N, C-alpha and C positions, 0 to 999 in steps of 0.2 A: 269210774263214771265216764272217763274220757273215751272208752271204747263204745259207749252208747251214743255219742254225739255224731252228728253228720259231718261237722267240721271240727277237727282237732284243736283249732285255734279259738273256738267259741267258748265264751265264759259261761260257767254254770252259776246262775243267780237263783239260789234257793234259800228260803227261810228255814228255820229250825224244824218245823213239823214235816216238811218234805224230806229234808236230809235225814231226820230221825226215822222216818218211815222207810227210807231206803236201807238204812242200817239194820232196822228190825227185819226187813224182808231178807236181807243178805244173811243175817245171823240165824234167823228162825226158820226160814222157808227153804234154805239150801240143804240138800242131803249131804252132809259131811262124812257119811259112812259110819260104820260101827265104832271104830276106834281112831280118835285123833290124838296123837301124842302132843303135838305142839301146833298152836295156831298163832301166827304172827299178824298183829293188826298194827299197821304203821300209821300213827296219828301225827298230825302237825303239833307243834309245841302249844302248850296252853292247857286250859281247864274248861273247855267249852261244853255246851250241851251234848255234843257228840261223844265226848269222853264219858260223861255220865251215862248216856244211853248205852254205850258199849258195856260198861261195868254192870249196869242194871240188867241188861239182856243176857249177860253171860254169868250172872251170879249163881244160877243153878248148875252151871257147867263145872263147878269146883275148880276154879282157876287157881293155879299155883302162884301166879304173880306176874308182875310187869318187869320188863327190862327197859330202862331209860337210857337214851342215847343223847349225848351232848357234845358240842365242841367246847374247847376250853377257854372261851372268851366270856366276859362278864355278862353281856346281854343275853346270850344263850343260857347261861347258868341261872340268871334271874328267872327265866321261864321254867327251867328244870326244877328249881327250888319250889316253885308253885305246884308243879306236877308231883313232886315228892310229897308235898303237904296234902295235895288232893288224894293221892293214893292212901295216905294214912287216914284221912277223914272218911273215905268210903270203905275202908277195911281191905284194901287190895295190897297184899304184900309186894315188896319190891325185891326182886331177885338180885338186882345190882345195877350199876351204872357203867356204861361203856363210853369212854372218852374217844370221840371220833376226830380225825384231823388233828391229833395231838402234836404232830410234827409233819414236816414235808420231807419225803425221802428223795434225794437227788438221783435221777436215773443215770447220771454219768459216773458219780463216785460213790453213791450209796449213803452219803453223809445225811444224818437226821438234823433238820433245822426246826427249832421251836418257833412257829410263826407268831405265837401270841406272847412271847417272852417279854416281860416288862409291861404288859398291857392289862394285867389282872392283879387284883389284890388277894385273891383266894384261888387255890388250886382245886381241881376236880376232887382230889383226894380229901382236901379240907372239907369240901361240901359233903362228901360221902360220910366223913367222920361226924359232922354236925347232925346229919340225918340218920345216923346209925345204920348205914347200909354199906354194902361192899362195892368196891370198884372192881368190875370184872376184867378190865384191861384197857389199854390205850392203843388205838390204831393210827398209824401214820397215813398221810395222804400220799399215794403212789400213782405214778402215771399209768401203770398196768391196770390198777383198780379202776381208775377213771375211764380208761378205754373199754374195759369189760362192761362197766355199768352203762356207758353210752351206747354200746353195741348190743346190749341186752343179753350178753353172755355171762354165765356164772363165773365167779372169781374163785377158782378151785386151787387149793394148795398144790395138788398134783401137777397142775399146769404151770405154776409159778413157784418153782422150788426154791429160788433165791429170794423170794419176797418176804420181807419182814412182816408186812401187813397180813399176808396169807397165813404165816405161822401163828401170829397173834390171834387172828380170827379163828383159826382152828383150835387154839387153846381156850378161847372164850366159849366156843361151841361145846367143847368137851366138858368144861367146868359147869356150864348151864345144864347139860345133860346129866352130869353127876348130881347136881343139886336137885334135879327133878326125879332122880332115881331111874333114869333111862340109860340104856346101853347105847353109847355113841358108836356108830359104825364109821365115824369120821376118821379114817386111817390116813387121809391126805394131809 
């Protein structure tokens, strides 16, 4: 939506019907081509009308499932638990959970530091076990990843050969493709 605004700093103040109308137009009126293997819809945390609209609009698309991403802190995991419950209630399978920012990777020495150590009573793995879903992997926060994201450039394992995050992201991608029965050409 930011691309449609005259001023990128302008707030979008829309109520549900207008937001849901835009979601419907985006999902139903766009020609996505004959074959779409994977469509990624990045939603904010929670279980709002938008989440329900997306699931309802795509129900005929034979969705394979959702991938849930969380940081390993308790506040984020509270929202993710609600999202996992939401998926179960609407019949949307969960392919797994990715633990983002599981640690900080020092750019000088490469040491991994758990930023949330001692601040949580439950791990992401514990949460996955409780909801009977798999943990797809844990991604550390790395300076190169942040710089790539901020500059709008892809974070490719072929360009960051020493990156723990790039290797783990590649493994997660390959695992998801395998779960979906897709051949991953992700050789990076």
